[in-house]
C-alpha positions in Angstrom: 142.6 111.0 138.3 142.9 113.4 135.6 144.5 116.7 136.1 143.0 119.8 137.6 141.6 122.5 135.6 140.4 126.1 136.7 137.2 126.5 136.8 134.3 129.9 136.6 133.7 130.8 139.7 130.5 129.4 140.5 130.0 127.2 143.5 129.1 124.0 142.7 130.9 121.0 144.6 129.5 118.5 142.9 129.0 118.7 138.4 127.9 116.3 136.3 129.6 117.0 132.8 128.5 115.0 129.8 130.5 112.0 130.8 132.5 112.7 134.1 132.2 114.6 136.9 133.6 117.8 137.8 134.6 118.3 141.9 135.7 121.5 143.4 139.1 120.7 145.1 138.5 121.7 148.6 141.2 121.6 150.2 142.9 124.0 148.1 140.7 126.6 148.8 140.6 129.6 149.8 143.6 129.9 148.1 143.4 128.8 144.6 139.5 127.9 142.9 139.8 124.6 141.2 138.1 121.9 140.1 138.9 118.0 139.2 137.7 116.2 136.5 136.5 112.4 137.7 136.0 109.5 135.5 136.5 106.5 137.3 134.9 105.5 140.5 138.3 104.8 142.1 139.1 108.5 141.4 136.1 109.6 143.1 136.7 107.3 146.1 140.3 108.7 146.2 138.5 112.6 145.9 136.3 111.6 149.2 138.9 109.7 150.9 141.5 112.8 150.0 138.5 115.3 151.3 138.3 117.0 148.2 134.8 116.7 148.4 133.0 117.0 151.4 130.0 117.7 153.4 127.1 115.3 153.9 124.9 115.8 151.3 127.6 116.9 148.3 129.5 113.7 149.6 126.4 111.7 148.7 126.2 113.0 145.4 129.5 112.8 144.8 129.2 108.6 145.7 126.1 108.9 143.8 128.2 109.6 140.5 130.9 107.6 141.8 128.6 104.6 141.6 127.3 105.3 137.8 131.2 105.5 136.8 131.6 102.3 138.4 128.5 100.9 136.8 129.4 102.2 133.7 132.8 100.3 133.9 130.9 97.1 134.7 131.3 94.9 132.0 128.7 92.5 131.0 125.2 91.7 130.2 124.2 89.5 132.7 122.1 91.6 135.0 122.1 89.1 138.2 126.2 89.4 138.0 126.0 93.3 137.1 123.6 93.9 140.0 125.6 91.9 142.4 129.2 93.7 141.2 127.5 96.9 142.0 126.6 96.1 145.4 130.0 95.6 145.9 131.0 98.8 144.2 128.6 100.5 146.8 130.2 98.9 150.0 133.4 100.1 149.0 132.3 103.7 148.5 130.0 103.5 151.8 133.3 102.4 153.5 135.2 105.8 152.4 132.9 107.4 155.1 130.6 105.5 156.8 129.8 108.5 159.6 127.8 110.0 156.4 124.1 109.2 156.7 123.4 111.2 153.5 126.0 109.3 151.7 124.7 105.9 153.0 121.5 106.9 152.1 122.6 108.3 148.8 123.8 104.6 147.8 121.4 102.7 149.2 118.5 104.5 147.1 120.7 103.9 143.7 121.5 100.3 145.0 117.2 99.9 144.9 116.3 101.8 141.4 119.0 99.5 140.0 117.2 95.7 141.9 114.1 97.6 141.6 113.9 98.4 137.9 113.4 96.0 135.1 115.4 96.0 131.6 119.1 95.7 130.3 122.5 96.3 131.7 122.5 99.2 129.4 119.2 100.3 130.6 120.1 100.0 134.1 123.6 102.0 133.6 121.5 104.8 132.2 118.9 104.8 135.3 121.7 105.1 137.7 123.1 108.2 136.1 119.5 110.1 136.1 118.9 109.2 139.6 122.5 110.8 140.3 121.0 113.5 138.5 117.5 113.3 140.5 119.6 113.4 143.9 121.3 116.6 143.1 117.9 118.6 141.7 116.1 117.5 145.2 119.3 118.2 147.0 118.8 121.8 145.7 114.8 122.0 146.8 115.7 120.9 150.0 118.2 123.3 151.0 116.2 126.0 149.9 113.2 124.9 152.1 115.7 124.4 154.9 116.4 128.0 154.5 112.7 129.0 154.0 112.2 127.2 157.1 115.1 128.1 158.9 114.5 131.8 158.6 111.0 131.2 160.2 112.0 129.9 162.8 115.2 132.7 164.1 113.9 135.3 166.3 111.8 138.1 164.7 113.6 140.9 165.9 113.2 144.6 164.9 116.9 144.9 164.2 118.4 143.0 161.6 120.3 139.2 162.7 124.0 139.1 163.6 123.9 134.3 163.3 127.1 132.3 164.1 127.6 129.2 162.3 129.8 126.3 162.9 132.5 124.6 160.4 130.5 124.3 156.9 127.5 123.7 155.6 126.7 125.7 153.0 127.1 125.3 149.3 130.1 123.7 149.0 128.6 120.9 151.4 125.5 120.6 149.2 124.2 121.1 145.9 125.0 124.6 145.7 123.1 126.2 148.5 123.4 124.6 152.1 122.1 123.7 155.3 122.5 125.9 158.1 124.4 128.3 155.8 121.4 128.2 153.1 119.3 129.3 156.2 121.8 132.6 156.6 121.7 132.9 152.8 117.9 133.2 153.1 117.8 135.7 155.3 120.7 137.8 153.7 118.3 137.6 150.4 115.2 138.8 153.0 117.0 141.7 154.0 117.0 140.5 157.3 120.8 139.9 158.0 122.9 141.7 159.8 126.2 139.7 159.3 127.4 136.1 160.1 130.1 135.3 162.8 131.9 132.3 161.6 133.8 130.2 164.1 137.2 128.8 162.6 136.4 125.2 163.2 139.8 123.9 164.4 141.7 121.8 163.4 140.4 121.9 159.7 139.5 125.5 159.7 136.7 124.7 157.7 134.7 127.9 159.0 138.0 130.6 158.5 138.2 128.6 154.7 135.2 127.7 153.3 132.1 129.4 155.3 134.2 132.5 155.0 135.1 132.3 151.1 131.4 131.3 150.2 130.4 134.3 151.7 132.6 137.2 150.4 131.6 135.8 147.3 128.0 136.2 147.6 128.9 140.0 149.4 127.6 138.9 153.1 129.3 140.2 155.5 131.1 138.0 157.4 133.6 138.1 160.7 135.7 134.9 161.7 136.6 134.3 165.2 138.7 131.2 167.0 136.2 128.7 168.3 137.4 130.0 172.0 135.4 133.4 171.2 132.2 131.7 171.0 130.4 132.0 174.3 132.1 135.4 174.6 130.2 136.8 171.8 126.7 135.0 173.1 127.1 136.5 176.5 127.5 140.1 174.8 124.4 139.8 173.5 125.5 140.1 169.8 124.4 136.4 168.1 120.7 136.2 167.8 121.3 132.6 166.3 123.4 129.6 166.2 123.6 127.7 162.5 125.1 124.2 162.8 124.4 121.0 160.4 124.5 117.3 160.8 126.7 114.2 160.1 123.5 112.0 161.5 120.7 112.6 163.6 118.9 109.6 166.2 115.2 109.6 166.5 115.5 111.5 169.8 117.2 114.2 168.0 120.7 113.8 169.5 123.0 115.2 166.9 126.2 113.8 165.9 128.1 116.9 164.1 131.7 118.3 163.8 134.0 118.5 166.7 132.9 121.9 168.6 129.3 121.4 168.0 128.3 120.4 171.5 130.5 123.3 173.8 128.7 126.1 171.7 125.4 124.2 172.3 126.0 124.5 176.2 126.8 127.9 175.5 123.5 128.7 173.8 122.0 127.2 176.1 123.6 129.4 179.0 123.1 132.8 177.2 119.1 132.1 176.0 120.8 132.0 172.2 118.0 130.0 170.0 120.6 126.8 168.9 119.6 125.1 165.3 120.5 122.4 163.2 119.8 122.7 160.0 119.7 119.3 158.5 117.7 116.8 155.4 115.2 114.6 157.0 117.8 111.9 155.3 120.1 112.7 157.9 118.0 111.4 160.7 118.6 108.0 161.5 115.0 106.7 162.8 116.8 103.4 163.5 119.2 104.7 166.1 117.1 105.5 169.3 120.1 108.2 170.5 122.8 108.8 169.8 125.0 108.1 173.4 126.8 104.8 171.7 127.6 106.0 168.4 131.6 105.6 167.7 133.6 109.0 167.0 135.9 108.6 164.2 139.4 109.9 165.4 141.1 112.2 162.7 145.1 112.7 162.4 146.6 114.2 165.4 148.9 116.0 163.2 146.3 118.2 162.3 146.2 118.8 166.0 149.9 119.9 167.0 150.8 121.3 163.8 149.0 123.9 160.9 150.6 123.2 157.8 153.8 122.8 157.6 154.6 124.6 161.2 154.6 122.6 164.0 152.8 124.7 167.3 153.7 122.2 170.2 157.3 120.9 171.3 158.4 117.5 170.5 156.9 114.6 172.3 153.6 116.6 173.3 150.8 114.1 173.0 147.7 114.7 171.0 143.7 113.9 170.7 141.9 114.6 167.3 137.9 113.0 167.7 135.9 114.3 164.4 133.2 115.0 166.2 131.0 115.5 168.8 127.5 114.8 170.1 125.0 117.3 171.1 122.2 116.0 173.3 118.7 116.5 172.1 118.1 118.9 175.4 120.0 121.9 174.1 118.4 122.0 170.5 115.6 124.6 169.8 115.0 122.7 166.6 115.9 120.4 163.9 114.9 122.7 160.8 114.0 120.3 157.6 112.8 120.4 154.2 109.1 119.2 156.3 109.7 122.0 158.5 110.8 123.4 162.0 110.8 120.5 164.1 111.1 119.9 168.0 113.9 117.0 168.7 110.9 115.2 171.0 108.7 115.7 167.9 111.3 114.3 165.1 109.9 110.5 165.4 106.4 111.7 164.0 108.3 112.6 160.9 109.5 108.8 160.5 106.9 108.0 157.3 108.3 111.7 155.7 112.2 110.3 155.5 112.2 110.1 151.8 
């Protein structure tokens, strides 16, 4: 991997530059804002596995560029051999984060373009780069649409809105605007936002490290709370809506997302607070009737019993670290997509509109 370089303060987590990709090293935020230059598929795999880049859409874009970098290094003029090798690289990239629907969709789209396009190997390589760039452009448009539909789905109150969000589904997780945080950005730009309440999102602290950092960059008022304070904030009547993203959504609206999403939905339901899932239609797996059988990946248990280098528990204590949980569709007010705010019961009607 090429040495790290300091970047200007623009929140674009994945950026194509002539012959390489620049990605923000999100593991160093909020203390340091740096970008890493990547010129090989192997280095993109390392970046994904090391979580330098994260968030469904951003991972999808990173994987798409990684596939192009891998395709660029395939040394053959034989189309069949090129496609065979391309498919193998795509499978390798899929294995880095098989839980991310956007990543799988982006890679499948790239491979299909190569399979369906005519021309020489060199022309296929050029087409793959153009496709990765188009995926990035489309994500920007999708996030802006999600922002507009999400704002329209929030309560029409005389006072400005206070919105609760979990994890980070903002600029850092997308092409630069965000899904759930994109709704918040849109509300801020429209003059309808009072403040954001960001749950810290233990154990990786994406809320306090990343979402809060993004808000500060744009002057959006943000207050960080521990995850255990969310229900109290709703009970006090401070929260007008809860906004979360999604790793994967089943056809019935069941949503797999960062651990801690499910209890937020339970608290919101109990307090009558709208609970919105913001995600593109590409996040929906219409082949999956519901999410109850979805396997939840496990993280490093050291992340639970220590913070940084400081151990928070006595020696010998067990730890448990599921990376995500499942929020049943019955707890979700609406799933906000680029096609509109959709009631979970109506989601299956949009299968034909999936990109």
